[in-house]
C-alpha positions in Angstrom: -37.3 168.2 -42.5 -36.9 167.1 -46.2 -35.5 169.4 -48.8 -37.4 170.1 -52.0 -36.0 168.2 -54.9 -34.2 170.4 -57.3 -33.7 169.8 -61.0 -30.3 168.3 -61.8 -28.7 169.1 -65.1 -25.9 166.8 -66.3 -23.5 167.9 -69.0 -20.3 166.4 -70.5 -17.3 168.7 -70.1 -14.7 167.0 -72.3 -12.0 169.5 -71.7 -12.1 168.5 -68.1 -12.8 164.8 -68.8 -15.8 164.7 -66.7 -19.6 164.9 -66.6 -20.9 167.6 -64.3 -24.2 167.7 -62.4 -25.5 171.1 -61.5 -28.6 172.5 -59.7 -29.0 175.9 -61.1 -25.5 177.4 -61.4 -24.1 175.3 -58.5 -21.8 172.4 -59.2 -23.4 169.5 -57.2 -21.1 166.7 -58.4 -19.0 165.2 -61.1 -18.0 161.9 -62.7 -14.4 161.8 -64.0 -13.6 159.7 -67.0 -11.0 158.5 -69.5 -12.2 158.2 -73.1 -10.9 156.3 -76.1 -12.6 155.9 -79.5 -14.6 152.8 -78.4 -14.5 152.9 -74.6 -15.2 155.3 -71.7 -13.8 154.4 -68.3 -15.5 156.1 -65.3 -12.8 156.4 -62.7 -14.1 158.7 -59.9 -17.4 160.2 -58.8 -17.9 163.0 -56.2 -21.0 164.6 -54.9 -20.8 167.7 -52.8 -21.9 166.8 -49.2 -24.6 169.5 -49.4 -26.3 167.5 -52.2 -25.8 163.9 -51.0 -29.0 161.9 -50.8 -30.7 164.0 -53.5 -30.2 161.9 -56.6 -27.2 163.7 -57.9 -25.0 160.6 -58.2 -27.7 158.6 -59.9 -28.4 161.5 -62.3 -24.7 161.6 -63.2 -24.5 157.8 -63.9 -27.8 157.6 -65.8 -27.0 160.6 -68.1 -23.5 159.5 -68.8 -24.5 155.9 -69.5 -27.3 157.0 -71.7 -24.8 159.1 -73.7 -22.5 156.2 -74.0 -25.3 154.0 -75.3 -26.3 156.7 -77.8 -22.7 156.9 -79.0 -22.3 153.1 -79.2 -19.4 153.3 -76.6 -18.6 150.5 -74.1 -18.2 151.4 -70.5 -15.5 150.4 -68.0 -16.9 150.9 -64.5 -13.7 151.5 -62.5 -15.4 153.7 -60.0 -17.2 151.7 -57.2 -20.2 154.0 -57.4 -20.7 153.3 -61.1 -20.2 149.5 -60.7 -22.6 149.4 -57.8 -25.2 151.5 -59.6 -25.0 149.3 -62.7 -25.4 146.2 -60.5 -28.7 147.7 -59.2 -29.8 148.7 -62.8 -29.4 145.6 -64.9 -30.8 147.4 -68.0 -27.3 149.0 -68.3 -25.1 145.9 -67.9 -25.0 145.5 -71.7 -22.8 148.6 -71.9 -20.0 147.0 -69.9 -16.8 146.5 -71.8 -16.5 142.9 -72.8 -13.0 142.6 -71.4 -14.4 143.5 -68.0 -16.0 140.8 -65.9 -19.7 141.5 -65.6 -20.9 143.1 -62.4 -22.4 140.5 -60.1 -26.0 140.7 -58.9 
């Protein structure tokens, strides 16, 4: 039986150095980062097991990368989830930090 898709809201929580994904008031997942003036390094992503397979991780990555693009910030994809997601979405490869070898296809 499939679960209904719930709206996922992603917000930056700079005091905790992470983006949070929520469904309603429930924390469904987060993406931890380290930020400098010109670079944001995504180092760890977690999705609550109750929300796995429901697009939470993808929503986190897309929202955080869109925010990086809007701010003109390069991205360092240390987290394997981020690097894998970017490899599957080549429209985001231009955000990768130039000192980082590009994600292979």
